[in-house]
N, C-alpha and C positions, 0 to 999 in steps of 0.2 A: 115576517115569521120564518122560523127555521124548523124544518121537519126532521125528526130523528126516527129512523126505522130501527127498532131495537129487537133483539132476539135473546132469549135466555138459552145458553148452550154451555154446559160445563166444558172446560178445556179438554178433558179427556174424550169428549164425543164430537169435537169439531172436525169436519172433513177438511183436508188440505186444499182440495179444489173439487168443484162439482159444477155440472152444467146449470143447475138451478141457481147456484150462487153467481155464476157468470151472468145469467139472465137478470137476476135482481140488480146486480151492479150496473148493467146496461140501462135498465129502466130508471134507476136513481140518477144516473148520469144525465139521461134525457130530462128528467124532472128538474134538475138544477138549472136548466135554461129558464125556468119560470119562478123558481123559489129555491133558496138554499136547502139542500137535503144531505143527510149523512147517515151512514149505516153504523150501528154499534152492536157489539155482542157483549153481553154480561154473563158472568159465571153462574149467577143465581138471582132469584127474585129479590132477595135481600140486597144484593149488590145494585140492582136496578133502582130499588126504592131509596137506597143510600145516595146513589148518584143523583136522583131527582132532588133530594133534600139539599144537595150541595150546589145546585144550579142557582147562580145569582143573576137575577134579571128584574126588570121593573114589574113584571107580572109572573105569577107562578106558572110553571110548566103545566100544560094540559096533557093528561094521560088518557090514551085510548088503548084498551086491551083487546086483543084478539082471542076469542074463545068460542067454541062451537055452541055454547049455550047463550050467546049474546044476540043482539038485534041484527037482523039481516037488512041491509040497505042496498038500493040500486046504486050504480055508478053515479047517476045524477044526484042522488041523495047524499052520497059521500062527498061529491064536489060541493054541494050546497053547504054541507056541514063545515068543510074546510074553509069555504068562502066566508061563512059567518064568523068563524074563529079568527081568520085573517083580518077581516074588517072590524072585528071587535077589539083589536089590539093585542091579541095573543102573540107573544114573542117566540115561544117554544112549544111545539107540538111533538109529543112522543107517542108513536104507535108501537106497541110491544106484542111480540109473539111469545107466549108463555112457556113455562117449564113443562116437561113431559107429563107431570102429574096434575097440571092445571094451576090456576091462580088461587092464592089464599084469599080468605075473607078480607084480610087487611089490604091487599092489592086491589081487590074488587071495589072496596069502599073508597079508594083514592081515585078511581077512574071516573072520568066525566062521561064515558061511553064504553060499553062492552060490545064489540062488533064481531059478527060471525060471517064467515063465507059459506055457511051451511052446516048441516049436521054431520057431514062426512069427516073422517079423520084423514089428515094428510101429513106427510113428513114436514118438519119445521122448515127445511130448506125450500120445499115447494111453496109453503105458505109465505115465505119471505119473498119469493119471486112474484107470487100473485099479489101480495100487498104492495110491492114496489110498482108493479104495473098499474094497480088501482090508484096509487098516488100520482103517477104520471098521467093517467087518464083523467083524474079529477082536475089536475092543474091545466090540462089542455081544454077541458070543458069550460073551466073558469075563464080561460084566455080566448075562447071562441075558436080554437084551432080545430080543423076538420078531422083530427085523429079519431074522435069518438063517433061522430056522424050518426048518433042515435041507435047504435047496435052494439 
């Protein structure tokens, strides 16, 4: 399985460099020790959905959307979900941080899960870092690595 951490960010609003982006890159780099991971930025929700439609694989990409109105899961539950997808033969998992005005009904209907890190609002750059860390944490949990250690 390959994991894509995707964010919707119009070209005009992308920061050239930021601490949160550096942190997200660090965690994704660590995660690739356990599973292929890649970061993508799309200009719009439509661009993301079009990209998903163009992915050729034996299985359809699984889409998980990040949204404050989604389901809150513990790190262990996220790991278990990723493990089930991996073990079930999923080839491509796309975790996406949405546009500033939220996901459309079309995007929400295509998602296998809508995930929330709580009801707070945070900058997309920070959400990307948190998501990258949770991907890394989930993969270390699945591998039995002591990084998580139950806290």
